[in-house]
C-alpha positions in Angstrom: 16.1 -69.8 -81.6 13.0 -71.4 -83.0 12.4 -73.4 -79.8 12.4 -72.0 -76.3 14.4 -73.5 -73.5 13.0 -74.3 -70.1 13.8 -71.5 -67.7 15.6 -74.1 -65.4 18.4 -74.5 -68.0 21.5 -72.4 -67.8 24.7 -72.1 -69.9 27.5 -74.0 -68.2 30.1 -74.3 -71.0 30.8 -73.0 -74.5 32.8 -74.7 -77.2 34.6 -72.4 -79.8 35.8 -73.7 -83.1 38.5 -71.4 -84.3 39.2 -73.6 -86.0 40.6 -75.7 -83.1 37.9 -76.7 -80.7 38.4 -75.0 -77.3 36.0 -75.4 -74.3 35.4 -72.5 -71.8 33.2 -71.9 -68.9 31.0 -68.8 -69.1 33.3 -66.9 -66.8 36.3 -67.8 -68.8 34.7 -66.8 -72.0 33.7 -63.4 -70.6 37.2 -62.8 -69.4 38.4 -63.6 -72.9 36.4 -60.8 -74.3 33.3 -62.6 -75.4 29.8 -61.3 -74.6 27.1 -63.8 -73.7 23.5 -63.1 -73.1 20.6 -65.6 -73.2 16.9 -65.7 -72.7 14.3 -68.6 -73.2 14.1 -67.6 -76.9 17.4 -65.8 -77.7 21.0 -66.4 -77.4 23.3 -63.5 -78.1 27.1 -63.9 -78.5 29.5 -61.1 -79.2 33.1 -61.7 -80.2 36.2 -59.7 -80.8 37.4 -58.9 -84.3 40.4 -61.2 -83.9 38.6 -64.3 -85.0 39.8 -66.3 -87.9 39.1 -65.1 -91.5 37.7 -67.4 -94.2 37.2 -66.8 -97.9 33.6 -67.2 -98.9 33.0 -66.9 -102.6 36.1 -64.8 -102.7 34.9 -62.5 -100.0 36.9 -62.5 -96.7 34.7 -63.1 -93.8 35.3 -63.4 -90.1 33.5 -66.6 -88.9 32.7 -67.6 -85.4 31.2 -71.1 -84.6 30.2 -72.0 -81.1 28.3 -74.7 -79.3 26.5 -73.8 -76.0 25.8 -76.4 -73.5 22.7 -75.8 -71.2 22.3 -78.0 -68.2 19.5 -78.8 -65.7 19.4 -81.4 -63.0 20.0 -84.7 -64.6 19.4 -83.0 -68.1 21.6 -81.3 -70.7 21.1 -79.8 -74.1 23.4 -78.3 -76.7 22.7 -75.4 -79.1 25.2 -74.6 -82.1 25.5 -71.1 -83.4 27.6 -69.6 -86.2 28.2 -66.1 -87.5 30.0 -64.8 -90.5 30.8 -61.1 -91.0 32.4 -59.7 -94.1 35.6 -57.7 -93.8 35.9 -54.3 -95.5 39.2 -55.0 -97.2 38.4 -57.5 -100.1 34.7 -57.0 -100.0 34.4 -53.3 -101.0 35.9 -51.6 -104.0 36.0 -47.7 -104.4 36.1 -45.4 -107.3 36.1 -41.6 -107.1 32.3 -41.6 -107.5 31.0 -45.1 -106.4 31.2 -47.6 -103.6 30.7 -51.3 -104.5 30.1 -53.9 -101.9 30.1 -57.7 -102.5 28.4 -60.1 -100.2 28.2 -63.9 -100.9 24.7 -65.0 -102.0 25.4 -68.3 -100.1 27.2 -67.9 -96.9 28.6 -71.4 -96.6 29.8 -71.3 -92.9 26.1 -70.7 -91.9 24.6 -73.4 -94.0 24.3 -77.0 -92.7 23.1 -78.8 -95.8 23.5 -78.7 -99.6 19.9 -77.8 -100.2 20.1 -74.1 -100.1 17.4 -71.8 -101.5 17.6 -68.0 -101.4 14.2 -66.6 -100.9 14.5 -62.8 -100.3 17.2 -60.0 -100.7 16.6 -56.6 -99.2 18.8 -53.4 -98.8 18.7 -50.5 -96.3 20.8 -47.9 -94.6 21.5 -47.6 -90.8 19.4 -50.7 -90.1 16.3 -49.3 -91.9 15.1 -51.3 -95.0 14.5 -49.2 -98.1 11.9 -49.9 -100.8 12.6 -49.7 -104.5 11.5 -46.1 -104.8 13.6 -44.9 -102.0 16.6 -46.7 -103.4 16.0 -45.1 -106.8 15.7 -41.7 -105.3 19.1 -42.2 -103.6 20.6 -43.7 -106.7 21.4 -47.0 -104.9 21.6 -50.1 -106.9 21.2 -53.8 -105.7 21.6 -56.9 -108.0 22.8 -60.5 -107.9 25.2 -62.5 -109.9 26.1 -66.1 -109.8 28.1 -65.7 -106.5 27.4 -62.3 -104.9 24.8 -59.8 -103.8 26.2 -56.5 -105.2 25.4 -53.1 -103.7 26.5 -49.9 -105.3 26.3 -46.5 -103.6 27.3 -43.1 -105.2 29.9 -41.2 -103.1 28.0 -38.4 -101.4 24.5 -39.9 -101.8 21.8 -39.3 -99.2 22.0 -41.7 -96.2 25.8 -41.1 -95.7 27.9 -38.1 -94.7 31.3 -36.6 -95.4 33.8 -36.6 -92.5 36.8 -34.2 -92.3 40.3 -35.3 -91.5 43.6 -33.5 -91.0 47.0 -35.0 -91.6 50.1 -32.7 -91.5 47.8 -29.7 -91.6 46.4 -30.9 -94.9 42.6 -31.2 -95.3 41.0 -34.5 -96.3 37.5 -35.8 -96.4 36.0 -39.3 -96.4 32.5 -40.4 -97.2 30.8 -42.6 -94.5 27.8 -44.8 -95.0 26.4 -47.9 -93.2 24.5 -50.0 -95.8 22.5 -53.1 -94.7 21.9 -56.3 -96.6 19.2 -58.7 -95.4 19.0 -62.3 -96.8 16.3 -65.0 -96.2 17.0 -68.6 -97.2 15.9 -72.2 -96.5 17.6 -75.6 -96.4 15.3 -78.3 -97.9 16.1 -81.1 -95.4 15.2 -79.0 -92.4 12.7 -76.6 -94.0 13.9 -74.0 -91.5 14.3 -70.3 -92.5 17.4 -68.5 -91.8 17.4 -64.7 -91.8 20.8 -63.1 -92.2 21.3 -59.4 -91.7 24.6 -57.5 -92.1 25.1 -53.8 -91.1 28.4 -52.9 -92.7 30.0 -49.5 -92.0 32.0 -48.3 -94.9 34.4 -45.3 -95.1 36.0 -44.3 -98.3 39.8 -43.7 -98.3 40.8 -40.2 -97.4 40.2 -37.8 -100.4 42.6 -34.8 -100.5 40.4 -31.6 -100.7 42.7 -28.6 -100.8 40.4 -25.7 -100.2 39.9 -23.5 -103.2 40.4 -19.7 -103.1 38.2 -17.5 -105.3 39.2 -13.8 -105.4 36.0 -11.8 -106.1 37.8 -8.4 -105.3 36.7 -5.4 -107.4 39.2 -2.6 -106.9 36.7 0.1 -107.7 34.6 -1.0 -104.6 37.8 -0.8 -102.4 37.0 -4.2 -100.8 38.9 -7.5 -100.8 36.3 -10.2 -101.4 37.5 -13.8 -100.9 35.8 -17.2 -101.0 37.4 -20.2 -99.3 36.2 -23.8 -99.5 34.5 -26.2 -99.7 34.8 -27.8 -96.3 32.7 -30.4 -94.5 29.8 -29.5 -92.4 31.9 -30.5 -89.4 34.5 -27.7 -89.8 34.2 -24.4 -87.8 36.1 -21.2 -88.4 37.7 -19.9 -85.1 40.0 -17.0 -86.0 41.9 -15.3 -88.8 45.5 -14.4 -88.5 47.0 -11.5 -90.4 50.7 -10.5 -90.5 50.2 -7.9 -87.8 47.5 -9.4 -85.5 45.2 -12.4 -84.7 41.5 -11.7 -84.8 38.7 -13.9 -83.6 35.5 -14.0 -85.7 33.9 -11.7 -83.2 36.8 -9.2 -83.4 36.6 -9.3 -87.3 32.9 -8.5 -87.3 33.4 -5.7 -84.8 36.3 -4.3 -87.0 33.9 -4.0 -89.9 34.9 -7.2 -91.8 32.1 -9.3 -93.4 32.5 -13.0 -92.5 29.8 -15.3 -93.8 29.3 -19.1 -93.8 27.5 -20.5 -96.8 26.0 -24.1 -96.4 25.2 -26.2 -99.5 21.4 -27.1 -100.0 22.0 -30.7 -98.7 24.2 -29.4 -95.8 27.0 -31.6 -96.9 29.6 -28.9 -97.3 30.2 -25.1 -96.6 32.3 -22.2 -97.8 33.4 -19.1 -96.0 33.5 -15.6 -97.5 35.6 -12.7 -96.2 35.4 -9.0 -97.1 38.0 -6.5 -95.9 38.2 -2.8 -96.8 41.3 -1.7 -98.6 41.6 1.0 -95.9 41.9 -1.5 -92.9 45.5 -1.7 -91.4 45.6 -5.5 -91.8 46.2 -5.0 -95.5 49.6 -4.4 -96.9 50.2 -1.5 -99.3 52.8 -0.5 -101.8 52.6 2.5 -104.1 50.2 0.9 -106.5 49.3 -2.5 -105.1 47.2 -3.6 -102.2 47.6 -7.1 -100.8 45.9 -9.3 -98.1 47.5 -12.3 -96.4 44.9 -14.0 -94.1 45.3 -17.4 -92.5 42.0 -19.1 -91.6 42.2 -20.9 -88.3 39.8 -24.0 -88.4 38.7 -26.9 -86.2 37.3 -30.4 -87.2 34.5 -31.3 -84.8 33.8 -33.1 -82.6 37.5 -34.1 -82.2 38.6 -30.4 -82.2 41.4 -31.1 -84.6 43.0 -27.7 -85.7 44.2 -26.9 -89.1 44.8 -23.7 -91.1 44.5 -22.4 -94.6 46.7 -19.5 -95.7 45.9 -17.5 -98.8 47.2 -14.4 -100.5 45.3 -11.9 -102.5 47.5 -9.4 -104.1 48.4 -7.7 -107.4 45.3 -5.5 -107.0 46.7 -2.9 -109.3 45.2 0.6 -109.0 46.0 2.1 -112.3 44.9 5.6 -111.4 45.2 6.4 -107.7 43.9 9.9 -107.2 44.5 11.4 -103.8 41.9 13.5 -102.0 41.8 17.2 -102.8 40.9 20.3 -100.7 39.5 23.6 -101.8 37.9 26.5 -99.9 37.0 30.1 -99.6 35.7 32.7 -97.2 32.9 35.2 -96.7 32.7 37.9 -94.0 32.4 35.4 -91.1 33.2 31.8 -92.2 35.9 29.6 -93.8 34.3 27.2 -96.3 36.1 23.9 -96.9 35.4 21.3 -99.6 37.1 17.9 -99.5 37.0 15.6 -102.6 37.7 12.0 -101.6 39.5 10.8 -104.8 39.7 7.2 -105.7 40.5 5.8 -102.3 37.2 7.0 -100.7 36.9 8.3 -97.2 40.1 6.7 -95.8 41.6 9.7 -93.9 41.3 11.6 -90.7 40.7 15.3 -90.9 42.6 17.8 -88.8 41.5 21.4 -88.5 44.5 23.3 -87.0 45.4 21.1 -84.1 42.0 19.7 -83.6 40.7 16.3 -84.9 37.4 16.7 -86.7 35.1 14.7 -84.3 31.5 14.0 -84.8 30.7 16.8 -82.4 32.7 19.4 -84.2 31.3 18.1 -87.5 27.8 18.9 -86.3 28.9 22.4 -85.1 30.4 23.1 -88.5 27.3 21.8 -90.5 29.3 19.1 -92.1 27.6 17.6 -95.2 28.9 14.3 -96.7 27.5 12.6 -99.9 29.9 9.7 -100.5 32.4 11.5 -102.7 32.7 14.9 -101.0 32.4 16.6 -97.6 31.9 20.3 -97.0 31.7 22.3 -93.9 31.7 26.0 -92.7 34.1 27.0 -89.9 33.5 30.3 -88.1 36.5 32.6 -88.2 36.3 32.7 -84.4 36.5 28.8 -84.1 39.4 27.5 -81.9 40.9 25.8 -85.0 41.6 29.3 -86.5 44.8 31.2 -85.8 45.1 35.0 -86.1 48.0 36.2 -88.1 47.5 40.0 -87.9 45.1 42.7 -86.6 44.5 45.6 -88.8 42.4 48.7 -88.3 39.1 47.3 -89.6 39.8 43.6 -90.0 41.5 40.5 -88.6 43.6 38.2 -90.7 42.8 34.6 -89.8 44.2 31.3 -91.1 42.8 27.8 -91.1 45.1 24.8 -91.6 43.4 21.6 -92.9 45.3 18.3 -93.0 44.1 14.9 -94.2 46.2 12.2 -92.6 46.4 8.4 -93.1 44.3 6.5 -90.5 46.9 3.9 -90.0 50.3 5.7 -90.3 49.1 9.2 -89.5 51.2 10.5 -92.4 49.9 13.6 -94.2 48.0 12.7 -97.3 47.0 16.3 -98.1 47.6 19.8 -96.5 45.6 22.9 -97.2 45.9 26.5 -95.9 43.3 29.2 -96.3 43.9 32.8 -95.0 41.4 35.6 -95.2 40.8 39.0 -93.8 37.5 39.3 -91.8 35.9 42.7 -91.2 35.8 43.3 -87.5 35.2 46.4 -85.4 37.8 46.0 -82.7 36.7 49.1 -80.8 33.2 50.5 -80.8 31.7 53.6 -79.1 28.0 53.8 -78.4 25.8 56.8 -77.9 25.2 55.9 -74.2 28.9 56.3 -73.5 29.8 52.6 -73.5 32.9 51.5 -75.3 33.7 48.0 -76.2 37.1 46.7 -77.3 38.4 43.3 -78.4 42.1 42.4 -77.9 43.1 39.5 -80.2 45.9 37.1 -79.6 48.0 36.7 -82.7 50.1 33.7 -83.7 53.4 35.6 -83.1 52.6 35.8 -79.4 51.8 32.2 -78.5 52.4 32.5 -74.8 50.0 35.4 -74.2 47.1 34.7 -71.8 44.2 37.1 -72.9 42.6 36.8 -69.5 45.6 38.7 -67.9 45.1 41.8 -70.1 43.8 45.0 -68.4 43.0 48.6 -69.4 45.0 51.5 -68.1 43.3 50.9 -64.8 44.6 47.5 -63.8 41.3 46.8 -62.0 39.5 46.8 -65.4 39.9 43.4 -66.9 38.0 41.7 -69.6 34.4 40.8 -69.2 35.0 37.6 -71.2 38.2 35.9 -72.5 39.3 32.7 -74.0 42.6 31.5 -75.4 42.1 33.6 -78.5 40.8 37.0 -77.4 39.7 39.3 -74.5 36.6 41.4 -74.6 36.4 44.7 -72.6 33.3 46.8 -71.8 33.8 50.1 -70.1 32.5 53.7 -70.1 34.0 56.8 -71.5 34.7 58.2 -68.1 36.1 55.0 -66.5 39.2 52.8 -66.5 41.6 55.6 -67.2 40.0 56.7 -70.4 41.0 60.1 -71.7 39.7 62.4 -74.5 41.4 64.2 -77.3 39.7 66.9 -79.3 40.0 67.4 -83.2 38.4 69.9 -85.5 35.4 67.8 -86.2 35.7 65.0 -83.7 36.4 63.9 -80.1 38.4 60.8 -79.5 38.4 58.6 -76.4 41.6 56.9 -75.7 42.6 53.9 -73.5 45.2 51.1 -73.7 45.0 47.3 -73.3 48.1 45.8 -72.0 49.6 43.2 -69.6 50.1 44.3 -65.9 53.7 45.5 -65.2 54.7 42.3 -63.5 53.8 40.3 -66.6 55.3 42.7 -69.2 58.7 40.9 -69.0 57.5 37.7 -70.6 55.2 39.3 -73.2 56.6 42.7 -74.1 54.5 43.1 -77.2 51.1 42.9 -75.6 49.8 46.4 -75.7 46.9 47.8 -77.7 45.5 51.3 -78.0 41.7 51.6 -78.0 40.1 54.8 -79.0 36.8 56.0 -80.1 35.7 59.1 -81.9 32.7 61.2 -81.0 32.0 62.8 -84.4 28.3 63.9 -84.0 27.6 62.1 -87.2 25.2 59.4 -85.9 22.0 60.6 -84.3 19.0 58.9 -82.6 16.0 58.4 -84.8 12.5 59.2 -83.9 11.8 55.5 -83.3 14.7 55.4 -80.9 12.9 57.3 -78.2 12.6 57.2 -75.2 16.2 56.0 -74.7 17.6 54.5 -71.5 20.6 55.9 -69.7 22.7 55.2 -66.6 23.7 57.8 -64.2 26.8 59.7 -65.1 26.6 58.5 -68.7 27.2 61.4 -71.1 24.4 62.6 -73.2 25.2 64.5 -76.4 23.0 67.2 -78.0 23.2 69.1 -81.2 21.0 72.1 -82.1 20.9 73.2 -85.7 19.5 76.3 -87.4 17.5 74.9 -90.3 16.7 76.5 -93.7 19.2 79.3 -93.4 22.1 80.1 -95.9 23.0 83.3 -94.1 26.6 83.0 -92.8 26.2 86.2 -90.8 23.8 84.8 -88.3 24.6 82.4 -85.5 22.6 80.1 -83.2 23.1 80.6 -79.5 21.8 78.5 -76.5 20.2 80.7 -73.9 18.6 78.3 -71.4 18.3 74.5 -71.3 16.6 72.4 -68.6 14.9 69.2 -68.1 11.4 68.3 -66.8 9.6 65.1 -65.9 6.6 66.1 -68.2 6.4 67.2 -71.8 5.2 70.6 -70.6 8.2 72.9 -70.7 6.8 74.9 -67.8 6.2 71.9 -65.5 7.8 71.4 -62.1 10.3 70.1 -61.0 12.8 71.6 -63.2 16.6 71.0 -63.5 18.5 73.8 -65.1 21.9 72.9 -66.8 22.4 76.0 -69.1 21.4 79.4 -67.8 22.0 82.5 -70.1 24.2 80.7 -72.4 26.5 79.3 -69.6 26.7 76.0 -67.6 24.7 76.2 -64.5 27.0 76.9 -61.6 24.8 74.9 -59.2 25.2 71.7 -61.1 28.3 69.6 -59.8 28.6 67.9 -63.3 28.6 70.9 -65.5 27.8 71.1 -69.2 30.6 70.7 -71.7 30.4 72.6 -75.0 32.0 71.1 -78.1 33.4 73.1 -81.0 31.8 72.7 -84.4 33.9 72.6 -87.6 33.1 72.5 -91.3 32.6 69.0 -92.6 30.4 67.1 -95.1 27.2 68.0 -93.3 28.2 71.3 -91.6 28.6 74.3 -94.0 28.2 77.1 -91.5 29.5 76.1 -88.0 27.7 79.1 -86.5 24.4 77.6 -87.3 25.2 74.6 -84.8 25.6 74.2 -81.1 26.8 71.0 -79.5 27.1 70.2 -75.9 27.4 67.3 -73.4 25.8 66.7 -70.1 26.1 63.8 -67.7 23.0 61.9 -66.7 23.8 62.3 -63.0 22.8 65.9 -63.3 19.1 64.9 -63.7 18.9 62.8 -60.6 17.3 64.9 -57.7 15.9 61.9 -55.8 18.5 59.1 -55.3 15.7 56.7 -54.3 13.7 57.3 -57.4 15.7 57.2 -60.6 13.1 55.8 -63.0 11.5 59.1 -64.2 11.0 59.8 -67.9 12.6 63.3 -68.5 12.1 65.9 -71.3 14.9 68.2 -72.3 14.0 71.8 -73.4 16.1 74.6 -74.7 15.5 78.3 -75.6 17.8 79.6 -78.4 18.6 82.9 -79.8 19.5 83.7 -83.5 22.0 86.6 -83.5 22.8 88.8 -86.5 26.5 89.8 -86.5 25.5 93.1 -88.4 23.2 94.1 -85.5 24.7 92.8 -82.2 22.3 93.0 -79.3 24.5 91.9 -76.5 23.6 89.1 -74.0 24.2 85.6 -75.3 24.9 87.2 -78.7 28.2 88.7 -77.5 29.7 85.2 -77.0 30.1 85.7 -73.3 28.0 84.5 -70.4 25.8 87.5 -69.5 24.0 88.4 -66.2 20.1 88.2 -66.0 19.9 91.9 -65.7 21.9 92.5 -68.8 19.5 90.4 -71.1 18.4 92.4 -74.2 14.9 93.7 -74.1 12.6 95.0 -76.8 14.3 93.1 -79.6 13.1 90.6 -82.2 14.4 87.2 -81.1 14.0 83.9 -82.9 13.4 81.2 -80.3 13.8 77.5 -81.0 12.8 74.8 -78.6 13.7 71.1 -78.8 12.6 68.5 -76.4 13.9 64.9 -75.9 12.1 62.5 -73.4 14.7 60.5 -71.5 14.6 57.8 -68.8 17.0 57.8 -65.9 17.9 54.7 -64.0 20.6 54.3 -61.5 22.6 51.6 -59.8 22.9 48.3 -61.6 19.4 48.4 -63.0 19.0 47.6 -66.7 18.0 50.5 -68.8 15.5 50.0 -71.6 16.2 51.6 -74.9 13.3 54.0 -75.7 12.7 56.7 -78.3 13.8 60.4 -78.6 11.5 62.8 -80.3 12.8 66.1 -81.5 10.3 69.0 -82.0 11.5 72.3 -83.5 9.6 75.5 -84.2 10.2 79.2 -84.5 8.5 82.0 -82.5 8.6 85.6 -83.7 
């Protein structure tokens, strides 16, 4: 109002012309839905949208005319007010690209005289006036014709926004904008200015926007790649439904799918992209075709209106599907396996025997992967290997490799590799120790190797697992026996199940034997060598540089000392005048010598065995280094002199005197340890010379 009203005045009544005059008190008007607020300089009336409509210059407008009566003691005043609002239907026209709004230049219900003059016309959006440059940037246009102010706004222009809608699970959008037109005019008879401002929300009719599906799948990459959209910025993706399961966006990402939201530069729309590996179980597969049938679960915000978009990606024809292949080979200790992926890539699970190839096993087997192949080396003793047969010097092992489908567990490729691996099942050592391995073969699946024993049931394996048992024993323990042959001695024992277990596994018996052939000797660098008490020591004395078959080498006396000096004390005698010392509880054993590859004349050799216990005089001090010495006699069969040359054990008084005798001495430093102490391997040195 251009004039203020004294603060003592208050509204008492209102008259509404619609078009019939109707008078109401303030209270009655408020109960009827009208809003009434006044101040000394302002009167604000709000009405419902049900007021009568008039055509103004061909534009339908809702018109409200009122007369407010203000009263004060003995005084009254009346203020008339009118408002005219355009109605969307009839004032706005739409094309797919443009919104056109018509507003009368002269709003007759608001003009009280015939002297109308329009002074200014302005345009804005959301109540904010725009200047000419801003309007041009947004491609808005404003012009006047004889009857109307005409506003044109491109659909999608800045200042408005798209809103998503769903009807019967169909996706629609509408463009929403609130333009403003401001008019300023005068009426000549009153010279009063009237400013008329209209904020007019406009929403285009629903536009059907079926989401587009773009298939960017490249079969060679083994990935489904799909783009879906566009959608309005108020649409959110909640989940994706496949024929077999429903996955949230978080589940999809955890599964290895790629789900991305791409927003347009002006943030007016967005698209979603989905990437799914061909190898994932959600895809469907026939012999030559892979297909994907996802349903996108979406919401329109903020109303949380749900809708979905179903798409099908199929006919991904793989013209040349090549399955993975396996090859391999062996050396003396490993199986070597090479897997070529083929066209489907790494889409399988590897089984080694009955074991799944885990990351831990892959590390143990030195697995190498380069994107097209993987290779690994599996020891023949690995749990995945089964033993088919045991031969005298080798074990036949077999490795089964299976590639199976990750989803169906069906076998895609099977490969079997069998090889013979050199293996010394039984081994005899110079210190009298014998080791033997009993291997569980595939034909005896129920055998428990840990239950096996030697002839002595108390002698079990020192180590066992589900594949083999490992025994360590000495030549004079665990029921070991000896057999003599022309050029060798064989130690014999047996590995079997105890009698009470034989009924369930009758085929679990193994002979273990070792030959003492006097063919492997200690080298100089082996001395001194360590020995346990009661371990057998083997000696050979040879007559060198003689081709005379008529002479023979005989042992006269052999003894041991703690010093290299052969005359030092104390002294332990074990051969006296060619015979074993009768005072020694563990007497010397003499071994026959036969012709072989290194023995031409057996009479030039002497071989004997003595147990280490014979050298232990002080049971509390078994750590001495000992030297073995021998006196030998070379006898001529053409001139026998008696004594040791007659092949019998002579007495001391019957020793030959005054004869020429060839003496040979050899010495070997030894270390004796007893009990359970470890014995260090040290070197033996042989020294030989002839004394005339």
